[in-house]
C-alpha positions in Angstrom: -2.6 -68.0 -4.6 -0.8 -64.9 -5.7 1.6 -65.2 -8.6 3.2 -61.8 -8.0 7.0 -62.0 -7.6 8.4 -61.7 -4.0 10.5 -58.7 -5.1 9.6 -56.3 -8.0 12.7 -54.3 -9.0 10.4 -51.9 -10.9 8.3 -51.1 -7.9 8.7 -48.0 -5.7 10.1 -48.7 -2.3 10.3 -45.3 -0.6 9.7 -41.6 -1.1 10.8 -40.9 -4.7 13.2 -38.1 -3.9 14.7 -39.7 -0.8 18.1 -41.3 -0.6 21.3 -40.6 -2.4 20.8 -39.5 -6.0 23.0 -38.2 -8.8 22.7 -40.6 -11.6 19.9 -40.8 -14.2 17.1 -42.9 -12.7 19.6 -44.1 -10.0 21.4 -46.2 -12.6 24.8 -47.5 -11.6 27.7 -45.2 -12.3 30.4 -46.6 -14.6 33.4 -44.6 -15.9 33.4 -43.8 -19.6 36.0 -46.4 -20.4 35.4 -49.2 -22.8 36.7 -51.9 -20.6 34.6 -50.8 -17.6 31.5 -50.6 -19.7 32.1 -54.0 -21.2 32.6 -55.5 -17.7 29.3 -53.9 -16.6 27.6 -55.4 -19.7 26.1 -52.0 -20.5 24.4 -51.6 -23.8 23.5 -47.9 -23.3 25.2 -45.2 -21.3 24.1 -41.7 -20.1 26.7 -39.0 -20.6 26.4 -35.4 -19.6 28.1 -32.4 -21.2 27.1 -29.4 -19.0 28.4 -26.8 -21.4 26.6 -23.8 -22.8 29.4 -21.3 -23.4 28.5 -21.0 -27.1 24.9 -19.9 -26.6 23.7 -16.8 -28.5 20.5 -16.5 -26.4 19.5 -17.2 -22.8 22.0 -19.3 -20.9 21.3 -22.1 -18.4 21.6 -25.3 -20.4 24.8 -26.1 -18.5 22.4 -27.2 -15.7 20.6 -29.5 -18.2 22.3 -32.8 -17.3 21.9 -32.2 -13.5 18.2 -31.1 -13.9 17.3 -34.1 -16.0 18.9 -36.4 -13.6 17.2 -34.8 -10.6 13.7 -35.3 -11.9 14.4 -38.7 -13.4 13.4 -40.4 -10.2 9.8 -39.8 -11.4 10.3 -42.5 -14.1 10.5 -46.2 -13.8 12.6 -48.4 -16.1 9.4 -50.3 -16.9 6.7 -49.2 -19.3 3.4 -50.9 -18.5 1.8 -50.0 -21.8 4.5 -51.7 -23.7 5.4 -54.4 -21.1 9.0 -53.4 -21.6 11.8 -53.1 -19.1 14.8 -50.9 -20.1 17.1 -52.5 -17.6 16.4 -56.0 -19.0 16.8 -54.8 -22.6 19.9 -52.5 -22.4 21.2 -52.6 -18.8 21.9 -48.8 -19.0 24.5 -47.1 -16.8 25.4 -43.5 -16.1 28.9 -42.4 -17.1 28.7 -39.0 -15.4 29.7 -35.7 -17.0 32.4 -34.5 -19.3 35.4 -32.8 -17.8 34.5 -29.2 -18.8 37.4 -26.9 -19.6 35.9 -23.5 -18.7 35.5 -21.1 -21.7 37.3 -23.6 -24.0 35.0 -25.4 -26.4 37.9 -27.1 -28.3 39.4 -28.8 -25.3 36.0 -29.6 -23.7 34.9 -31.2 -26.9 38.1 -33.2 -27.2 37.3 -34.7 -23.7 33.7 -35.4 -24.8 34.7 -37.0 -28.1 37.1 -39.3 -26.2 34.5 -40.4 -23.7 31.7 -40.9 -26.2 34.1 -42.8 -28.4 34.8 -45.2 -25.5 31.1 -45.7 -25.0 30.8 -46.6 -28.7 33.9 -48.9 -28.5 32.1 -50.8 -25.8 29.2 -51.4 -28.2 26.9 -49.3 -26.0 24.5 -46.6 -27.2 25.7 -43.1 -26.1 22.8 -41.1 -24.7 24.2 -37.6 -24.3 22.5 -34.8 -22.3 23.4 -31.2 -23.1 24.3 -28.5 -22.6 23.7 -26.2 -25.6 23.4 -27.7 -29.1 27.1 -27.4 -29.7 27.6 -30.6 -27.6 26.3 -32.6 -30.6 29.6 -31.7 -32.4 31.9 -34.0 -30.3 29.2 -36.8 -30.4 28.9 -36.9 -34.2 32.7 -36.7 -34.5 33.0 -39.8 -32.3 30.3 -41.6 -34.3 31.9 -40.7 -37.7 35.2 -42.0 -36.5 33.6 -45.4 -36.1 30.7 -45.6 -38.5 31.4 -45.4 -42.2 28.1 -43.9 -43.5 25.9 -42.7 -40.7 22.6 -40.9 -41.2 21.4 -38.0 -39.0 18.0 -36.9 -37.9 17.7 -33.5 -36.1 14.4 -32.7 -34.4 14.5 -29.0 -33.8 12.9 -25.6 -34.4 16.2 -24.4 -36.0 18.2 -25.7 -39.0 21.5 -25.4 -37.1 23.4 -25.2 -40.4 25.3 -21.9 -39.7 28.8 -22.0 -41.2 29.9 -20.1 -38.1 28.7 -17.4 -35.7 31.0 -14.4 -35.7 33.8 -16.5 -37.0 33.4 -19.2 -34.3 32.7 -22.6 -35.7 32.1 -24.5 -32.4 28.7 -22.9 -31.8 25.2 -24.2 -31.0 24.0 -22.8 -34.3 26.5 -25.1 -36.2 26.1 -28.8 -35.2 24.8 -29.9 -38.6 27.5 -28.0 -40.4 30.2 -29.6 -38.3 28.6 -33.0 -38.7 29.0 -32.5 -42.5 32.6 -31.4 -41.9 33.2 -34.6 -39.9 32.1 -36.7 -42.8 28.3 -37.1 -42.6 26.8 -37.2 -46.1 24.4 -34.2 -46.3 22.0 -36.3 -48.4 21.6 -38.6 -45.4 20.6 -35.8 -43.1 16.9 -34.9 -42.3 15.9 -31.9 -40.3 12.5 -32.3 -38.7 10.1 -29.8 -37.2 11.8 -26.7 -38.5 9.9 -23.4 -38.3 10.4 -20.6 -40.8 10.5 -17.6 -38.5 13.7 -18.7 -36.7 16.1 -19.5 -39.5 18.3 -17.1 -41.6 18.7 -17.2 -45.4 22.3 -18.5 -45.1 21.2 -21.7 -43.3 18.4 -22.7 -45.7 20.7 -22.0 -48.6 23.3 -24.4 -47.1 20.6 -27.1 -46.9 19.5 -26.5 -50.5 23.0 -26.5 -51.9 23.9 -29.7 -50.2 20.7 -31.7 -50.5 19.8 -31.8 -46.8 16.1 -32.7 -46.4 14.1 -30.2 -44.4 10.7 -31.3 -43.0 9.0 -28.1 -42.0 6.7 -27.9 -39.0 3.8 -27.1 -41.3 4.5 -30.4 -43.2 3.9 -32.2 -40.0 0.7 -30.3 -39.3 -0.5 -31.3 -42.8 0.7 -34.9 -43.0 1.3 -36.1 -39.4 4.1 -37.6 -37.5 4.1 -41.1 -39.1 4.6 -39.4 -42.5 7.5 -37.3 -41.1 9.1 -40.4 -39.7 8.9 -42.2 -43.0 10.4 -39.2 -44.8 13.2 -38.8 -42.3 14.1 -42.5 -42.4 14.0 -42.6 -46.1 16.9 -40.2 -46.0 18.8 -41.0 -42.8 18.0 -44.7 -42.7 19.7 -45.3 -46.0 23.1 -45.1 -44.3 24.9 -47.3 -41.8 23.0 -46.4 -38.7 21.2 -43.2 -37.6 22.2 -40.6 -35.1 19.3 -38.7 -33.5 19.7 -35.2 -32.0 16.7 -33.8 -30.2 16.5 -30.1 -29.2 13.8 -29.4 -26.6 13.2 -26.0 -28.3 11.5 -28.1 -31.1 8.6 -28.2 -28.6 6.0 -25.5 -28.2 7.1 -23.1 -25.4 4.0 -24.2 -23.5 5.6 -27.7 -23.1 9.2 -26.6 -22.8 9.6 -23.1 -21.4 13.0 -23.9 -19.8 15.2 -23.5 -22.8 17.4 -20.8 -24.3 15.1 -20.0 -27.2 11.5 -21.0 -26.4 9.5 -21.7 -29.5 5.9 -20.5 -29.8 3.8 -22.9 -32.0 6.3 -25.8 -31.9 5.6 -29.5 -31.6 3.4 -31.0 -28.9 5.0 -33.4 -26.5 2.9 -36.2 -28.0 4.1 -35.3 -31.5 7.7 -35.3 -30.2 7.3 -38.7 -28.6 5.8 -40.2 -31.8 8.7 -38.8 -33.9 11.4 -40.1 -31.5 9.8 -43.5 -31.3 9.6 -43.8 -35.0 13.1 -42.6 -35.8 14.6 -44.8 -33.1 12.7 -48.0 -34.0 15.2 -49.2 -36.6 18.1 -48.7 -34.1 20.4 -45.8 -33.4 24.2 -45.2 -33.3 23.8 -42.4 -30.8 21.3 -39.9 -29.4 21.5 -36.6 -27.6 18.9 -34.4 -25.9 20.0 -30.7 -25.7 19.1 -27.2 -24.6 17.2 -28.0 -21.4 17.8 -25.1 -19.1 16.1 -25.9 -15.7 16.9 -22.5 -14.2 14.7 -20.9 -16.8 11.7 -23.0 -15.9 9.8 -22.6 -12.6 8.6 -26.2 -12.8 10.3 -29.5 -13.8 8.3 -29.5 -17.0 11.2 -29.1 -19.5 13.6 -31.5 -17.6 10.8 -34.1 -17.4 10.1 -34.1 -21.2 13.9 -34.2 -21.9 14.2 -37.3 -19.7 11.3 -38.9 -21.3 12.7 -38.3 -24.8 15.8 -40.1 -23.7 13.8 -43.0 -22.4 11.7 -43.3 -25.5 14.8 -43.2 -27.8 16.6 -46.0 -25.8 13.5 -48.1 -25.5 12.5 -48.0 -29.2 16.2 -48.5 -30.2 16.0 -51.7 -28.1 12.8 -53.0 -29.7 10.0 -51.6 -27.5 6.7 -51.6 -29.1 7.6 -54.3 -31.7 4.9 -56.6 -30.3 2.5 -54.0 -28.9 -0.8 -53.7 -30.6 
């Protein structure tokens, strides 16, 4: 006699791209309001910031949240390898997108900071889709308002520690600098996967002067991802929770061509997944996935890895893999 359940909520029931879509993995939509999120018993919430007006290179990351959502129907909430169901663990929802004020980073970020703050106030994990890397700025501001001593791990090809770009401080080259301005202790910040050819002297000097830990891409080649995770958590995990920011341009351009600044020789997708799983395992106070630009990719490759990174971060935050051998 079969012991299979009569109805399997993780099973496909139709053509993957049929029906009404619009939310990440067709998760229920809940407004970014603390009371609504508590009523929904959500412990994680997707939130999009389709904003790339600060980009100094190719644009298109404003389509990131939509592109990631559109391809997310390829994923299930269940991971057979880990025997882990994300819905059972976190009951995630999709809070939709930030109200973008065109050509105005300050007002747009104020809206985002309010909404991400509401997600945090509901004791849910904010999972933010960019947008260019400036969208990390309102997210870390919201976290710092509520967490006394957070750590931060950036997985990126770039240091992102520019004081400003042409006098503009709300720029995608400045998220780490603005996190420090918001109150993040620089000695609790680890920058992972950084490559030497894409970072100016000013930015590495900023790191050295403030004690920010830089784990170069070559360090990972030599020592491996497990070592890099240990090094990053030794720094960022010493605080009161860790914020994870993942830039898809940390990946080799062969794996993520759809981004503003494709990176030759970057991380493999497997290395990226190993890093994200390891950093997320102790638990997160927030995570973002930025710089996916679907219009710059003739395939869904970049959007798919962006979506998977978000899934991996949520799952391992919630304890996936703890009993897997």
